[in-house]
C-alpha positions as CSV (number, residue, x, y, z in Angstrom):
1,M,0.1,0.1,0.0
2,V,1.0,3.6,-0.6
3,T,1.4,5.4,3.0
4,I,0.4,9.1,3.2
5,V,2.4,10.7,6.0
6,D,1.2,14.1,7.5
7,T,4.4,16.0,7.6
8,L,5.9,19.1,6.2
9,K,9.4,20.4,5.2
10,D,8.8,23.0,7.9
11,K,8.4,20.7,11.0
12,A,7.2,23.8,13.0
13,R,3.7,23.7,11.9
14,P,1.3,21.0,11.2
15,R,0.2,20.1,7.5
16,H,-3.3,20.7,8.4
17,P,-3.6,23.1,11.2
18,E,-7.4,23.5,10.7
19,K,-7.6,19.7,11.5
20,A,-5.3,19.5,14.5
21,N,-8.2,19.3,17.1
22,N,-10.3,16.9,15.1
23,P,-10.8,13.5,16.8
24,E,-8.9,10.6,15.1
25,N,-10.9,8.2,13.2
26,E,-10.5,4.6,13.5
27,I,-8.3,3.1,10.8
28,Q,-10.3,0.7,8.7
29,R,-8.8,-2.2,6.8
30,K,-8.9,-1.6,3.1
31,P,-10.4,-4.3,0.9
32,D,-8.2,-6.2,-1.6
33,W,-9.6,-4.3,-4.6
34,I,-7.9,-1.2,-3.7
35,R,-4.6,-2.3,-2.6
36,V,-1.6,-1.1,-4.7
37,R,2.2,-1.7,-4.6
38,A,4.8,0.9,-3.5
39,P,6.5,2.7,-6.3
40,T,10.0,1.2,-7.0
41,S,10.6,1.1,-10.5
42,R,13.1,3.0,-12.6
43,G,10.5,5.0,-14.6
44,Y,9.1,6.3,-11.1
45,F,12.5,7.5,-10.0
46,E,13.2,9.1,-13.4
47,T,10.0,11.1,-13.5
48,R,10.6,12.1,-9.9
49,S,14.0,13.5,-10.8
50,I,12.2,15.5,-13.7
51,V,9.9,17.0,-11.5
52,K,12.4,18.0,-8.7
53,D,14.7,19.4,-11.5
54,N,12.2,21.6,-12.7
55,N,11.1,22.9,-9.2
56,L,7.5,21.5,-9.7
57,V,4.8,20.3,-7.7
58,T,2.4,17.4,-8.6
59,V,-1.0,16.5,-7.4
60,C,0.2,12.9,-7.7
61,E,2.4,13.4,-4.6
62,E,0.6,16.1,-2.8
63,A,-2.9,14.3,-2.8
64,G,-1.2,11.0,-2.1
65,C,-2.4,9.4,-5.1
66,P,-2.5,5.5,-5.1
67,N,-1.9,5.4,-8.8
68,I,1.5,7.2,-8.5
69,G,3.7,4.3,-9.1
70,E,1.8,3.1,-12.3
71,C,1.5,6.5,-13.8
72,W,5.0,7.8,-12.9
73,D,6.6,4.5,-14.3
74,R,5.0,5.5,-17.6
75,K,6.4,9.2,-17.2
76,H,2.8,10.5,-16.6
77,A,2.8,13.1,-13.9
78,S,-0.1,15.9,-13.4
79,F,1.4,19.2,-12.5
80,M,-0.1,21.3,-9.8
81,I,0.6,24.8,-10.3
82,M,0.7,28.1,-8.2
83,G,2.5,26.3,-5.2
84,E,1.8,23.6,-2.9
85,I,-0.4,25.6,-0.2
86,C,-4.1,25.7,-0.8
87,T,-6.4,28.6,0.8
88,R,-9.1,26.1,1.3
89,A,-9.4,23.4,3.8
90,C,-11.4,20.6,2.6
91,A,-12.4,17.6,4.6
92,F,-11.0,15.3,2.3
93,C,-8.0,16.8,0.8
94,N,-4.3,16.1,1.7
95,V,-2.9,19.4,0.2
96,I,-1.3,21.9,2.7
97,T,-3.6,24.5,4.1
98,G,-2.4,28.0,4.7
99,K,-1.1,31.2,3.3
100,P,0.2,30.7,-0.1
101,N,3.7,32.0,-1.5
102,A,3.8,34.4,-4.4
103,L,3.5,33.0,-7.8
104,D,6.6,31.6,-9.7
105,A,7.0,33.6,-12.7
106,Q,9.1,30.7,-14.1
107,E,6.6,28.1,-13.4
108,P,5.1,28.2,-17.0
109,E,8.1,27.4,-18.7
110,N,9.2,24.8,-16.0
111,V,6.0,22.9,-16.6
112,A,6.6,23.2,-20.6
113,N,10.1,21.8,-20.1
114,A,9.1,19.0,-18.0
115,V,6.4,18.0,-20.6
116,R,9.0,18.0,-23.3
117,Q,11.3,15.9,-21.2
118,M,8.6,13.3,-20.4
119,G,7.7,13.2,-24.1
120,L,3.9,13.8,-22.8
121,T,1.3,13.6,-25.8
122,H,-1.3,14.6,-23.1
123,V,-0.6,16.6,-19.8
124,V,-3.0,17.5,-16.8
125,I,-2.5,20.7,-15.2
126,T,-4.2,21.4,-12.1
127,S,-3.7,24.0,-9.0
128,V,-4.3,24.6,-5.5
129,D,-7.2,27.0,-4.8
130,R,-5.9,30.6,-4.6
131,D,-8.6,32.9,-3.2
132,D,-5.9,35.3,-2.3
133,L,-5.5,36.2,-5.9
134,A,-7.8,38.8,-7.8
135,D,-8.3,36.3,-10.6
136,G,-8.0,33.2,-8.7
137,G,-4.8,32.1,-10.7
138,A,-6.6,32.1,-14.1
139,R,-4.0,34.1,-16.0
140,H,-1.4,32.0,-14.6
141,F,-3.1,28.9,-15.7
142,A,-3.4,30.7,-19.3
143,E,0.2,31.3,-19.1
144,V,1.2,27.7,-18.4
145,I,-1.1,26.6,-21.4
146,G,0.5,28.9,-23.6
147,A,4.1,27.9,-22.6
148,V,3.3,24.3,-23.3
149,R,1.8,25.1,-26.7
150,R,5.0,26.9,-27.7
151,V,7.3,24.1,-26.3
152,S,5.3,21.0,-27.2
153,P,2.5,22.0,-29.7
154,E,1.3,18.4,-30.4
155,T,0.6,17.8,-26.8
156,T,-3.2,17.9,-25.8
157,I,-3.8,19.8,-22.5
158,E,-6.3,19.0,-19.8
159,V,-6.8,21.6,-17.0
160,L,-8.4,20.7,-13.7
161,T,-9.4,24.0,-12.3
162,P,-10.6,25.3,-8.9
163,D,-14.0,26.8,-8.7
164,F,-12.8,30.6,-9.2
165,L,-15.8,31.4,-6.6
166,R,-16.4,35.3,-6.7
167,K,-13.7,35.7,-9.3
168,D,-15.6,37.4,-12.2
169,G,-14.0,37.0,-15.5
170,A,-11.5,34.3,-14.3
171,L,-13.3,31.3,-16.1
172,E,-13.3,33.2,-19.4
173,I,-9.5,33.8,-19.3
174,V,-8.9,30.0,-18.9
175,V,-11.4,29.1,-21.6
176,A,-9.9,31.4,-24.0
177,A,-6.4,29.9,-23.5
178,K,-8.1,26.6,-25.5
179,P,-7.1,23.9,-23.2
180,D,-8.5,20.5,-25.1
181,V,-10.4,19.4,-21.7
182,F,-11.7,21.6,-19.1
183,N,-12.2,19.7,-15.8
184,H,-13.5,20.9,-12.6
185,N,-14.3,18.0,-10.0
186,L,-17.5,18.4,-7.8
187,E,-16.0,15.9,-5.5
188,T,-19.2,14.8,-3.7
189,V,-22.9,15.3,-3.7
190,A,-24.7,18.4,-3.1
191,S,-25.8,17.3,0.7
192,N,-22.1,16.9,1.5
193,Y,-20.8,20.2,0.9
194,L,-20.9,21.9,4.2
195,T,-19.0,19.0,5.8
196,V,-16.8,17.8,3.0
197,R,-16.3,20.9,0.8
198,P,-17.3,23.9,3.2
199,G,-15.5,26.7,1.0
200,A,-17.2,25.7,-2.2
201,R,-20.8,25.8,-3.4
202,Y,-22.4,22.9,-5.5
203,F,-24.6,24.9,-7.8
204,H,-21.7,27.3,-8.4
205,S,-19.4,24.5,-9.6
206,M,-22.1,23.0,-11.6
207,R,-22.7,26.5,-13.2
208,L,-19.1,26.9,-14.0
209,L,-19.0,23.6,-16.0
210,Q,-22.2,24.8,-17.9
211,R,-20.7,28.1,-18.6
212,V,-17.6,26.6,-20.3
213,K,-19.9,25.0,-22.9
214,E,-21.8,28.3,-23.5
215,I,-18.6,30.2,-24.2
216,D,-16.8,27.3,-26.3
217,P,-19.4,24.3,-27.1
218,A,-16.5,22.5,-28.6
219,M,-14.5,22.3,-25.6
220,F,-14.6,19.0,-23.8
221,T,-15.9,19.1,-20.1
222,K,-15.3,16.6,-17.5
223,S,-16.0,16.4,-13.7
224,G,-15.4,13.8,-10.9
225,I,-16.8,12.6,-7.5
226,M,-15.6,10.4,-4.7
227,V,-17.9,7.9,-3.1
228,G,-17.6,6.5,0.4
229,L,-18.4,9.9,1.9
230,G,-21.8,9.1,3.1
231,E,-23.8,9.6,-0.1
232,T,-26.8,7.6,-1.2
233,R,-27.2,6.1,-4.7
234,N,-30.0,8.2,-5.6
235,E,-27.8,11.3,-4.6
236,V,-25.3,10.0,-7.1
237,L,-27.7,9.6,-9.9
238,Q,-29.2,13.3,-9.3
239,L,-25.5,14.5,-9.7
240,M,-25.2,12.7,-12.9
241,D,-28.4,14.3,-14.2
242,D,-27.2,17.7,-13.0
243,L,-24.0,17.3,-14.9
244,R,-25.8,16.2,-18.2
245,S,-28.1,19.3,-17.9
246,A,-24.9,21.3,-17.8
247,D,-23.7,19.1,-21.1
248,V,-20.7,17.8,-19.2
249,D,-18.9,15.1,-21.4
250,F,-17.1,12.9,-19.1
251,I,-17.6,11.8,-15.4
252,T,-15.0,9.9,-13.2
253,I,-16.1,8.3,-10.0
254,G,-13.6,6.9,-7.5
255,Q,-13.2,5.7,-4.0
256,Y,-12.4,8.2,-1.2
257,L,-9.3,7.1,0.7
258,A,-8.7,9.3,3.9
259,P,-5.4,10.6,4.0
260,T,-5.0,10.7,7.7
261,R,-7.2,9.7,10.8
262,K,-8.1,13.5,11.1
263,H,-9.5,13.8,7.8
264,H,-13.2,13.2,6.7
265,K,-13.9,9.6,7.8
266,V,-14.4,6.7,5.0
267,M,-18.0,5.9,5.6
268,D,-18.1,3.0,3.2
269,Y,-15.8,0.9,0.8
270,V,-18.0,0.9,-2.4
271,T,-17.8,-2.6,-4.0
272,P,-16.4,-3.1,-7.8
273,D,-19.9,-4.2,-8.5
274,A,-21.5,-0.9,-7.2
275,F,-19.0,1.1,-9.3
276,K,-20.1,-1.1,-12.4
277,S,-23.6,-0.1,-11.7
278,Y,-22.8,3.6,-11.5
279,E,-20.8,3.1,-14.9
280,T,-23.9,1.7,-16.5
281,A,-26.1,4.3,-15.2
282,A,-23.7,7.0,-16.2
283,W,-23.5,5.6,-19.8
284,S,-27.4,5.5,-20.0
285,K,-27.5,9.1,-19.3
286,G,-25.6,10.2,-22.3
287,F,-21.9,10.8,-20.9
288,L,-19.4,10.6,-23.8
289,M,-16.9,8.8,-21.6
290,V,-17.2,7.3,-18.2
291,S,-14.5,6.0,-15.7
292,A,-16.0,4.5,-12.5
293,T,-13.6,2.1,-10.5
294,P,-12.2,2.1,-6.9
295,L,-8.9,3.3,-8.3
296,T,-10.4,5.9,-10.6
297,R,-8.8,9.4,-10.3
298,S,-9.4,12.5,-12.3
299,S,-6.0,12.2,-14.2
300,H,-5.6,8.5,-14.0
301,H,-5.3,7.3,-17.8
302,A,-6.1,10.8,-18.9
303,G,-4.3,10.6,-22.2
304,E,-5.9,7.4,-23.1
305,D,-9.3,8.5,-22.0
306,F,-9.1,11.7,-24.2
307,Q,-8.5,9.8,-27.3
308,R,-11.8,7.5,-26.4
309,L,-13.5,11.0,-25.7
310,R,-12.5,12.4,-29.0
311,A,-13.4,9.1,-30.7
312,A,-16.9,9.2,-29.0
313,R,-17.8,12.6,-30.0
314,A,-16.9,12.0,-33.7
315,A,-18.9,8.8,-33.5
316,R,-22.1,10.6,-32.2
317,Q,-21.7,13.5,-34.6
318,A,-21.5,11.1,-37.6
319,E,-24.7,9.1,-36.1
320,K,-26.5,12.4,-36.1
321,A,-25.5,13.2,-39.6
322,R,-26.9,9.9,-40.9
323,Q,-30.2,10.6,-39.4
324,P,-32.8,12.0,-41.6
């Protein structure tokens, strides 16, 4: 298993000060279907070296992704821009909470160089929440996209953005930069927002995704959730309907894994059969692409999934063209 340690380079303060007084949840034994091996391959260490040499942060490390060994062995990494400190304090997240540092002006070029060195055909660029910035970091996203385009024009780009809550015009800046996929994760069902994602608003996030398609109908949109946070099946199905009403193309569903004992408790380990049922329901609702397994994460197999997503749209358009 991958072990997530709650530590910081600066030992003077805890990684999650807002959770310091939380009671410790009992550790539950993980079922066999979500067990993974610790990363030890040569490819993993080569990827880690490229990330460190370019002074970059990855969500793979910061969020404690269980798929890091598999992805990094294939030289696939998801870059987390604008630093490693987030202004939000979500109950599920392992990213550091606190006051962020100033933006790194060299980061766009550093990301582009890492993309080139890894030979990425598809890259995922995400970020911490930057509520401290007037545009939430939207211009920085656009600069990173532009740098990757200049250095590696054949690479397709997927962004996984924060919600830009109360940041008028921020979304439009990112969409104007023309990423191939715009992803914003809902993370959980509406009824959980006050406890799981208290700094966000469910219907704002849904409207954000809908607005992307209004600005650029050709842009692919994507969103993901975790299950095992106390949601009901009907709530997940309603969330799917809400996403389809917003014309979202791609949904990902994965198992929530608590980073530490002080994070939100894992309420349930959802079985592979239940994930299959969610997948079947999502396809029936008209999504172009669905990924629903215990180990599904937003950026896991993102490149392969993008190819399937593009092919699915082409097939649907061809089918519509044949209809009288």
